N, C-alpha and C positions, 0 to 999 in steps of 0.2 A: 443460450447465452445470451443477458441484458444487453441493450443497445445503449452502452456506457457513453456515449459521444456529448448525448445533452447535459449529464451529470459532470461530466472534465468541462464542459465549457460554461455550465454554471461556477465550477471550482475556479478556474481561470480568470474568470472576469473578477473575482475578488482576490486574488490569491496574489500575498504582497512581496513573495520573496521572486529570484530570477526564477524563471522556469525550469532551466538548467541547474539549479542547485542538487546540493545532494539529498534534499528529503522532497525534490521537485518530481516533474512528470515520470525520467527514466523510470527513477525509485518506483512510483506508483504502478509503472507496467511491469517492471518485473517480481514485485508482490503480489500484480494480477498472475499472472504468468504460472509463479512459485504456487499459489493458495488454488488455483484452478488444479494444477497439477497433484497437489499434497487432495484435495477435496476427493479426487479419484477413489484414492484408497483410503482415506478416513470416514468418507460419507457425509462430509460437512455439507451444508447446504450452498452450493455455489453462488447462488445468486447475494447471498449475505457476505461472502467471500471477495466476491468481485466487487462490490461495493464500498467493503472494507478499504480495500486496494485504493481506489481515489478518494475517501475522505479522509481518515486516519490521519494525516500530515496536513490537510486541505486549509486549516487553520492555524497552520505555524506561523510566526510573524518574528523569528528570528530563526535562524541555523543552528543554536548555540542552544544551551538550557531553555525548555520554553515549557513547564510544566503544566501548565494546564489546557496546552495544546490537542488534546485528547479529546477532554469534555467542549471542547468548541468546536472539535470534527463533527461528536457526536449531538451536540444542538445544531448544527448548521445540517446534518441527516435529516432532523425533525423539520426542519424549515422545506427539505427539497422533497419530503414525503408525501405523496400524493399530485406532487406537482410533474416530478421529473421520474421517480419510481413510484413500483407501491408494492409492499413486501405486508402480509399479514402481522396480527400483534406480536405472536411470538418470535416471528421471523425479525423484526425489527428492533425487538428487545435484546436478541442476541446481536444485533448490529451496532445498537446502541454501546452495550457493554464492549465488545470489541474496540470501538474507537475509545470508550471512554476510559479504559483499563488498558490500553496496551503496552504504556510505559513501566506502569505501577505494580503488574500482576507477575508474579512468574508465570505461573499457569491457572488454567480453566479446565473442570471438567466435563465442560460441553465441549464437543468435537469441532462443532461450528469454530466456537471463539478461539478454540486454539489455533486452531488451521489457520484464523487470520493471524493470531499472534505467531505462529511460528515463519509463516510465508513473510512477514514484515522482518523479524527477527534473523534470516537465513540471508536477509538483503544485507547485513553489520557489514560484512566484508568490502562494500565501498567505500568506508571508511576504514578501512584497515583493522577492522575488531575481530577477535577470533567469535566464535560461535559458542554460548555455554550449554552444552547439554542441559543442564537444570532448568534453563530458562524454555526447553522447548519439552513439546506434549512426549510421552511415551511411544505413542506410533510413530512420530517422526522420526525418532531417534534409533529406537530396538528395531522399527521393522524399513526403515526407509531411507537407509543412510545414501544412497543413489541419487535419493534428489536432493540431500544435505548439500553433496559433494557438487550437482549438477546448480544448485544453486547459490551456492558459496563461490565457486568457479564466476560464474555468470556477474557477481556482485561485485566482484577483485576484479575483474576486467573492465567493468562498468559498461556491459552491453546496453545497449538502447535497443529496445526491443523494438521489431518493424511493425507491431499492432499502435503504436501512437501516430506513425504517418498512414497508415494505412488503414485503420479504423478511426482515429481520432481527429485525421486531417490538419498534426501538426506537422514543419516540417522543421525536422533534425539535422539538416545534412551542416549546419553552420554551427553546430554547439561547439564542435570542437576547436574552433577557431576563435569562439567569442573570448574576451579577457573574462576574468577569474570569478569566481564566485560574489556574488553581493555587487556585481556592476551593474545591477536594476534593467540593465537590454533585456528584453524578451525576444524570442523567436517570433517570426512572422510567416 
C-alpha cells in the first residue's frame, strides 16, 4: 500500500472546495476503500487504484457540472509523478486514462481502469443516485454484488472512513457540525 498522505496533502493545498463537500475527502476515502476491496478480486493494480481515489476529483472547481475536472486531475497527476509517487509508464498511463475518463466513458477493457471507475460509481449513493449496472464492469456486477451492496450502503450513510484521520491526519469530528456545503470552511 502506498503512503498517500503526501499526495493528499498536495491535493488539499490546492483544493478550492470545502474538504467535507460531496466530492471531497470522505468521498475519496470511500472510493479508496472500495477500490482496494475490488482490486483484490479484479486483479487491478492497487497503486493505480489508490492514486485514482485521491486524484480523480482533486481539481474540481464546482460541486455541479464540471466536465473538465477529470482531465485536470490527470494533469495534476503528471505534476506529482516523480515527486510524490512513482509509477512506471504503463501504470501511469492507466492512472491518466482513469482520471481523465471517469465521467465520460461507461466502461473500459482494462481491469485497473474499470476498477477505478467502479469504485467511484459505487459511491453515487452519497447524492441519492442509483447505480447503473451498465456503467460498471462485468466482474463487479456479475461476480461481486456483495461489494456493490457494501459500497452503496456506505455511500448512502455517508460513512466517514477512519483512514482520513488515522492515515491522512485530517480531523473529521466536526464535519457534521459544519454549516452546509459551500461554506468555504476547512476542517483543521
